[in-house]
DRENZABA-700676 format. One line per 8 residues: number of its first residue (from 1); for each residue z, x, y of C-alpha. Coordinates in pm, whole numbers. Layout:
NUM> Z/X/Y ~ ...
//
This chain:
1> -806/3712/14283 ~ -846/3350/14153 ~ -696/3493/13830 ~ -384/3672/13966 ~ -381/3305/14238 ~ -293/3140/13892 ~ -57/3399/13763 ~ 131/3259/14071
9> 106/2960/13998 ~ 459/2783/13951 ~ 592/2714/13608 ~ 616/2377/13661 ~ 220/2324/13672 ~ 218/2570/13374 ~ 440/2268/13213 ~ 241/1947/13330
17> -80/2099/13145 ~ 103/2181/12872 ~ 232/1809/12909 ~ -115/1673/12978 ~ -255/1869/12701 ~ 58/1676/12458 ~ -57/1323/12567 ~ -409/1449/12452
25> -310/1531/12136 ~ -106/1212/12129 ~ -403/1019/12228 ~ -623/1170/11955 ~ -290/1104/11724 ~ -312/738/11874 ~ -655/701/11719 ~ -621/755/11435
33> -378/528/11340 ~ -583/245/11485 ~ -771/391/11214 ~ -523/343/10948 ~ -484/-1/11080 ~ -807/-78/11043 ~ -752/47/10669 ~ -495/-224/10621
41> -753/-504/10621 ~ -884/-363/10268 ~ -542/-385/10126 ~ -534/-760/10268 ~ -828/-828/10042 ~ -767/-613/9744 ~ -408/-821/9743 ~ -618/-1155/9811
49> -820/-1069/9485 ~ -524/-929/9318 ~ -395/-1295/9395 ~ -674/-1474/9283 ~ -691/-1302/8967 ~ -362/-1349/8867 ~ -451/-1732/8932 ~ -729/-1741/8733
57> -463/-1586/8435 ~ -205/-1840/8467 ~ -484/-2099/8490 ~ -639/-1931/8187 ~ -281/-1958/8020 ~ -235/-2330/8118 ~ -532/-2416/7945 ~ -464/-2162/7617
65> -140/-2398/7599 ~ -325/-2747/7600 ~ -568/-2603/7361 ~ -283/-2515/7106 ~ -97/-2836/7182 ~ -406/-3046/7155 ~ -449/-2836/6809 ~ -133/-2866/6692
73> -168/-3262/6722 ~ -449/-3215/6514 ~ -347/-3063/6261 ~ -23/-3287/6244 ~ -261/-3558/6252 ~ -479/-3473/5972 ~ -224/-3364/5801 ~ -39/-3747/5815
81> -377/-3878/5713 ~ -395/-3680/5391 ~ -28/-3771/5342 ~ -207/-4122/5371 ~ -487/-4036/5121 ~ -230/-3859/4873 ~ 38/-4164/4873 ~ -324/-4414/4805
89> -454/-4161/4553 ~ -98/-4170/4340 ~ -91/-4559/4422 ~ -396/-4576/4240 ~ -307/-4365/3966 ~ -2/-4510/3925 ~ -162/-4869/3887 ~ -441/-4710/3648
97> -159/-4597/3460 ~ 42/-4912/3409 ~ -315/-5098/3341 ~ -386/-4884/3039 ~ -44/-4915/2944 ~ -58/-5293/2942 ~ -385/-5274/2775 ~ -264/-5058/2516
105> 82/-5257/2455 ~ -130/-5581/2440 ~ -358/-5436/2159 ~ -74/-5359/1914 ~ 94/-5710/1963 ~ -232/-5842/1877 ~ -294/-5630/1541 ~ 72/-5726/1448
113> 55/-6098/1547 ~ -331/-6182/1558 ~ -230/-6550/1564 ~ -229/-6542/1919 ~ -445/-6502/2213 ~ -536/-6199/2494 ~ -348/-6341/2753 ~ -70/-6413/2579
121> -48/-6065/2402 ~ -101/-5953/2766 ~ 199/-6153/2873 ~ 429/-6043/2582 ~ 297/-5663/2728 ~ 373/-5746/3068 ~ 690/-5889/3017 ~ 794/-5614/2846
129> 707/-5348/3084 ~ 851/-5581/3381 ~ 1188/-5551/3155 ~ 1178/-5148/3136 ~ 1111/-5104/3489 ~ 1453/-5272/3553 ~ 1592/-5128/3336 ~ 1461/-4775/3344
137> 1686/-4615/3054 ~ 1474/-4877/2830 ~ 1119/-4704/2741 ~ 855/-4958/2742 ~ 737/-4859/2420 ~ 1112/-4847/2256 ~ 1075/-5216/2338 ~ 745/-5238/2178
145> 859/-5081/1874 ~ 1136/-5267/1846 ~ 938/-5617/1871 ~ 694/-5528/1637 ~ 948/-5425/1358 ~ 1156/-5731/1417 ~ 923/-6031/1458 ~ 616/-5916/1454
153> 544/-6054/1801 ~ 612/-6373/1666 ~ 819/-6597/1970 ~ 937/-6831/1730 ~ 1055/-6624/1434 ~ 1417/-6696/1319 ~ 1568/-6417/1065 ~ 1801/-6540/717
161> 2088/-6394/980 ~ 1977/-6677/1233 ~ 1791/-6356/1485 ~ 1588/-6549/1724 ~ 1260/-6521/1956 ~ 1074/-6207/1979 ~ 1329/-5939/1958 ~ 1556/-6109/1711
169> 1847/-6159/1890 ~ 2180/-6338/1773 ~ 2329/-6637/1970 ~ 2619/-6484/1985 ~ 2481/-6167/2145 ~ 2258/-6377/2367 ~ 2523/-6600/2465 ~ 2676/-6302/2630
177> 2347/-6151/2719 ~ 2245/-6488/2897 ~ 2566/-6530/3105 ~ 2535/-6172/3244 ~ 2147/-6252/3321 ~ 2311/-6555/3506 ~ 2135/-6848/3317 ~ 2299/-7116/3126
185> 2302/-7056/2758 ~ 2142/-7328/2501 ~ 1981/-7307/2142 ~ 1622/-7282/2237 ~ 1666/-7012/2518 ~ 1624/-6736/2290 ~ 1307/-6846/2151 ~ 1205/-6840/2522
193> 973/-6531/2529 ~ 1054/-6415/2910 ~ 1434/-6461/2832 ~ 1436/-6341/2506 ~ 1281/-5986/2630 ~ 1563/-5984/2966 ~ 1795/-5994/2702 ~ 1689/-5754/2477
201> 1620/-5472/2744 ~ 1938/-5553/2885 ~ 2116/-5532/2565 ~ 1900/-5197/2533 ~ 2036/-5096/2872 ~ 2405/-5093/2796 ~ 2374/-4950/2435 ~ 2213/-4634/2570
209> 2491/-4647/2863 ~ 2742/-4644/2543 ~ 2577/-4447/2292 ~ 2275/-4183/2458 ~ 2212/-4125/2051 ~ 1883/-4351/2012 ~ 2011/-4359/1627 ~ 2343/-4532/1740
217> 2223/-4792/1961 ~ 1912/-4914/1700 ~ 2190/-4921/1410 ~ 2428/-5185/1692 ~ 2126/-5354/1789 ~ 2015/-5432/1441 ~ 2363/-5503/1265 ~ 2649/-5475/1558
225> 2927/-5192/1652 ~ 3041/-5104/1299 ~ 2718/-5043/1174 ~ 2669/-4792/1467 ~ 3023/-4633/1357 ~ 2906/-4665/1007 ~ 2590/-4447/1071 ~ 2758/-4208/1308
233> 3008/-4139/1040 ~ 2744/-4128/776 ~ 2981/-4401/539 ~ 2820/-4558/268 ~ 2924/-4877/417 ~ 2622/-4942/629 ~ 2377/-5179/581 ~ 2127/-5090/342
241> 1890/-5320/623 ~ 1977/-5079/919 ~ 1958/-4760/685 ~ 1593/-4854/649 ~ 1535/-4971/961 ~ 1645/-4770/1200 ~ 1405/-4478/1086 ~ 1126/-4683/1093
249> 1165/-4788/1458 ~ 1203/-4408/1554 ~ 866/-4345/1338 ~ 717/-4608/1518 ~ 793/-4521/1857 ~ 713/-4167/1839 ~ 365/-4169/1688 ~ 316/-4546/1984
257> 404/-4226/2235 ~ 192/-3948/2064 ~ -86/-4212/2033 ~ -52/-4359/2446 ~ -68/-3973/2558 ~ -329/-3903/2355 ~ -523/-4216/2512 ~ -631/-4353/2217
265> -437/-4685/2252 ~ -695/-4858/2420 ~ -936/-4723/2114 ~ -935/-5045/1934 ~ -1154/-5359/1882 ~ -975/-5641/2115 ~ -1354/-5773/2268 ~ -1339/-6082/2106
273> -1244/-6390/2359 ~ -938/-6612/2297 ~ -1137/-6940/2129 ~ -1283/-6659/1933 ~ -1017/-6527/1838 ~ -800/-6847/1749 ~ -1124/-6996/1606 ~ -1101/-6683/1312
281> -725/-6697/1288 ~ -567/-7002/1334 ~ -755/-7124/1033 ~ -515/-6979/832 ~ -148/-7160/727
//
């Protein structure tokens, strides 16, 4: 009976039941949607964790950059300090070499002229070295060789041709050189060791800029420009003194260079004091 009644129910009632069932289904769906929304909190937490990790990474990069910068600054400071140390060492080496050069030159001057004292010989060596530093074309050992051959490092030496002083400069040539150096010429100035050394170095500097060949330089230094021309041409008119003078100076210069390069220039007995040396040598006429 009931079934028949239900069968006779209008279709609108059936539709309401269907809608109710649909609404129940929607309700269930809404409940599942809420569950999904609750799961979004975990996503937010994960996002925050990612942000924290990113911030930590950026902070780490900043720390690494600071460390790199500090390392670069430290490396630059160490390189600068090393350069300063090298400069100091180079300065010490240069001064040591210069000192060895001076002492070796002094020894040769003392051997050539034992009448002078250690201080005076050292001064002559220093004057020659300073002059060569002023005129780089002039090798100090070349100047030393000329002084040894020309006067034996006697500042008062005077030749038969009237050449004067340590490096035997003629008055006519000396007048031009002294004026070029800005000094006033007089008859005694070429006997001054400092003035004579400066004039000789200037003269050699001029000659080397003219000839380049040390043989021609020495030929003119010893006998004037005509002798240099005679030597270049191989003429028989070359002065006999110049003919022997040029090879003598060149051979001595070569020997001095070998001796100084080998470090044997100081292996001589120069331990006597000035008073002892003067007492032993000045007794001779």
